[in-house]
N, C-alpha and C positions, 0 to 999 in steps of 0.2 A: 416253496412251501408245498408240502404234500398233505392232501386231505385224506384222513384215514377212514372216516365213515360218513354216513348221510347226516347224522346229527351234528357233526362238526361242520359240514357243508351248510346245513340249515342255520347254524349259529353264525357262520361267516356271512351268509346272505342277510341274516337279520341285522348284523353289525353294519354291513354295507348300506342297507336300506335306512338304518338309523343314522348313519353318517351322512347319507344323501339328504335325509330330512333336516338334519342339523345344518348342512351346507346350504340347503334351500332357505331355511330360516335366517341363517347368517347373511345370505345374499339379499334377502328381503329387508333385513335390518339395515344393511349397508346402503341399499337403494333409498330407504326412508331417511337415513342420516344424510345422504348426499342431497336429497330433496330439501331437507331442513337447512343444510349448509347453504344451498342456493338461495333459499328464502332469507336467511340471515344476511347473506351478502347483498341481496336486493334491498332489504330493509336498511342496511347500513348506508348503501348508496343513496337511497331516498332521504335518509336523515342528513347526509352531507349536502345534498341538493337543497333541502329545506333550510339548513344552517346558512348556506351561501345566499339563498334568497333573503333570509332574515337580515343578514349583514348588509345586503344591498339596500333593503328597505330602510334600515336604520340610517345608513349613510344618506340616502335620498331625503329622509325626514330631517336630518341635521341641515342639509343644504336648503331645504324648504323653510326651515325655521330661520336660518340666516337671511334668506331672501325676504321673508316676511318682516323681519326686523328692519332691513334696509328700506322696504316699501313703507313701513310705518314711519320711519324717520323722514323719508321724502314727503309723505303726506303731511307730516307735522310742519316741515319747512314751508310747504306750499300754503298750508292754512295760515301760518304766521305771515307770509308774504301777502296773502289775500286780505287778512285783517289790517295790516299796515296800509295797504293800498286803499281800503275803504276809509280808514281814519284820515289819510292824506286827502282823499277826495272830499270828505266832509269838511275838512279844514279849508280846502281850496274854494268850495262853494260858499262858505261863510265869509270869505274875504272878497267875494265879487261885489261890485257896486252896481246898483240898478242904473239903467240907462233910459233916457226919455227919447221916444221916437216921434214926438210931436213935430219936430222940425221937418220931418220927412213928409208929413201930411199937409203942411202949410201951402206949398206951391199948388197943390190940388185944390185947396179951398179958395185960394186967391184967383185961380183961373176960372172959377164958376161965376 
């Protein structure tokens, strides 16, 4: 390409500078977009981690609920056993006959 006069050269320089400015703006926008893409990837990763944690907590809660049900049932059985033991103890006490121990003290009295 051959430049014919200074005005044509000035116009070309102006176009080059304009293109350079446009390229600089484009690079800046591309860097900003890359930064935003990295943030989005990071946020998505964080969301996945949070979802995994939530799933683990839900599973642990289900296991704890089942364990609690088992413990409640066991406590209920033990309370029933204790109540029956108390009832049987009361029945056994009422069936006992009183015993006189006076025969044990007679030899002592007679020896005096």
